[in-house]
TORKE-265776 format. One record per atom (N, C-alpha, C): x, y, z. Coordinates in nm, 4 decimals, decimal comma. Layout:
N
       px       py       pz
        X        Y        Z
...
END
This chain:
54
       px       py       pz
  -2,5892   2,7223  -1,3948
  -2,4534   2,7212  -1,4466
  -2,4011   2,5777  -1,4455
  -2,3404   2,5369  -1,5549
  -2,2876   2,4013  -1,5637
  -2,1407   2,4002  -1,5261
  -2,0988   2,2906  -1,4654
  -1,9579   2,2744  -1,4318
  -1,8809   2,2389  -1,5574
  -1,7636   2,2951  -1,5705
  -1,6780   2,2634  -1,6850
  -1,6044   2,1335  -1,6564
  -1,5827   2,0567  -1,7601
  -1,5097   1,9304  -1,7489
  -1,3812   1,9442  -1,8306
  -1,2689   1,9761  -1,7658
  -1,1444   1,9974  -1,8397
  -1,1009   1,8776  -1,9239
  -1,1264   1,7559  -1,8753
  -1,0878   1,6367  -1,9524
  -1,1666   1,6327  -2,0828
  -1,2968   1,6495  -2,0748
  -1,3815   1,6476  -2,1950
  -1,3446   1,7611  -2,2892
  -1,3112   1,8780  -2,2337
  -1,2706   1,9908  -2,3180
  -1,1405   1,9596  -2,3916
  -1,0455   1,8971  -2,3223
  -0,9195   1,8594  -2,3862
  -0,9398   1,7547  -2,4944
  -1,0277   1,6580  -2,4677
  -1,0582   1,5559  -2,5683
  -1,1202   1,6205  -2,6920
  -1,2149   1,7102  -2,6686
  -1,2816   1,7792  -2,7798
  -1,1812   1,8619  -2,8607
  -1,0910   1,9291  -2,7910
  -0,9900   2,0100  -2,8590
  -0,9018   1,9237  -2,9488
  -0,8633   1,8069  -2,9009
  -0,7802   1,7179  -2,9821
  -0,8563   1,6703  -3,1053
  -0,9841   1,6369  -3,0881
  -1,0647   1,5949  -3,2043
  -1,0803   1,7075  -3,3051
  -1,0770   1,8321  -3,2560
  -1,0879   1,9487  -3,3438
  -0,9523   1,9940  -3,3962
  -0,8493   1,9132  -3,3732
  -0,7121   1,9409  -3,4174
  -0,6509   2,0647  -3,3544
  -0,6949   2,1018  -3,2358
  -0,6314   2,2119  -3,1637
  -0,5027   2,1598  -3,1009
  -0,3971   2,2394  -3,1037
  -0,2708   2,1936  -3,0448
  -0,2774   2,1923  -2,8923
  -0,1908   2,1160  -2,8316
  -0,1855   2,1085  -2,6856
  -0,1589   2,2455  -2,6242
  -0,0906   2,3313  -2,6973
  -0,0601   2,4655  -2,6484
  -0,1853   2,5522  -2,6348
  -0,2981   2,5055  -2,6868
  -0,4237   2,5812  -2,6787
  -0,4931   2,5623  -2,5440
  -0,4301   2,4908  -2,4520
  -0,4878   2,4663  -2,3202
  -0,5240   2,6004  -2,2557
  -0,6533   2,6216  -2,2245
  -0,6962   2,7527  -2,1740
  -0,6746   2,7725  -2,0242
  -0,6320   2,6692  -1,9551
  -0,6197   2,6768  -1,8096
  -0,4801   2,7210  -1,7679
  -0,4709   2,7794  -1,6510
  -0,3455   2,8290  -1,5963
  -0,2459   2,7142  -1,5792
  -0,1279   2,7313  -1,6369
  -0,0244   2,6300  -1,6271
   0,0040   2,6000  -1,4808
   0,0079   2,4736  -1,4446
   0,0322   2,4319  -1,3081
  -0,0946   2,4022  -1,2296
  -0,2108   2,4386  -1,2854
  -0,3367   2,4127  -1,2153
  -0,3835   2,2700  -1,2408
  -0,4698   2,2218  -1,1530
  -0,5279   2,0885  -1,1716
  -0,6035   2,0817  -1,3033
  -0,6762   2,1880  -1,3366
  -0,7546   2,1899  -1,4605
  -0,6643   2,1805  -1,5826
  -0,5481   2,2475  -1,5754
  -0,4527   2,2424  -1,6870
  -0,4072   2,0985  -1,7089
  -0,3751   2,0303  -1,5997
  -0,3301   1,8910  -1,6093
  -0,4409   1,8000  -1,6608
  -0,5625   1,8217  -1,6155
  -0,6750   1,7388  -1,6615
  -0,7024   1,7613  -1,8097
  -0,7015   1,8872  -1,8525
  -0,7231   1,9201  -1,9936
  -0,6154   1,8519  -2,0782
  -0,4905   1,8636  -2,0333
  -0,3785   1,8043  -2,1066
  -0,3925   1,6521  -2,1157
  -0,4378   1,5899  -2,0077
  -0,4555   1,4445  -2,0087
  -0,5635   1,4038  -2,1088
  -0,6733   1,4772  -2,1118
  -0,7788   1,4476  -2,2084
  -0,7310   1,4677  -2,3508
  -0,6570   1,5745  -2,3734
  -0,6042   1,6035  -2,5071
  -0,5090   1,4928  -2,5510
  -0,4179   1,4548  -2,4636
  -0,3192   1,3518  -2,4975
  -0,3853   1,2173  -2,5253
  -0,4872   1,1848  -2,4489
  -0,5585   1,0579  -2,4682
  -0,6122   1,0479  -2,6111
  -0,6804   1,1522  -2,6553
  -0,7408   1,1501  -2,7886
  -0,6350   1,1704  -2,8967
  -0,5437   1,2655  -2,8760
  -0,4397   1,2909  -2,9763
  -0,3533   1,1661  -2,9972
  -0,3241   1,0957  -2,8892
  -0,2453   0,9728  -2,9007
  -0,3178   0,8661  -2,9802
  -0,4468   0,8539  -2,9577
  -0,5267   0,7557  -3,0319
  -0,5335   0,7921  -3,1801
  -0,5465   0,9205  -3,2090
  -0,5515   0,9663  -3,3488
  -0,4185   0,9358  -3,4169
  -0,3076   0,9660  -3,3496
  -0,1758   0,9383  -3,4060
  -0,1544   0,7892  -3,4282
  -0,2002   0,7076  -3,3363
  -0,1851   0,5627  -3,3497
  -0,2598   0,5127  -3,4726
  -0,3807   0,5643  -3,4938
  -0,4572   0,5234  -3,6125
  -0,3857   0,5665  -3,7400
  -0,3320   0,6883  -3,7397
  -0,2598   0,7373  -3,8577
  -0,1390   0,6502  -3,8877
  -0,0656   0,6111  -3,7830
   0,0559   0,5319  -3,8048
   0,0229   0,3915  -3,8544
  -0,0980   0,3458  -3,8261
  -0,1402   0,2153  -3,8772
  -0,2091   0,2277  -4,0132
  -0,2154   0,3499  -4,0642
  -0,2729   0,3711  -4,1966
  -0,4234   0,3759  -4,1990
  -0,4867   0,4099  -4,0876
  -0,6330   0,4140  -4,0835
  -0,6836   0,5538  -4,0818
END
């Protein structure tokens, strides 16, 4: 059995255009926060590129 990586899952979700509300982890859990951080990292970078016209 492989360990899940919530940060990597959140990053992948953002690249797949899944909304932050799609976080599968229980709100308030460490995993929820890690998933959200990964999602925000990638989603923020995507938005920055869009705003610069790339």
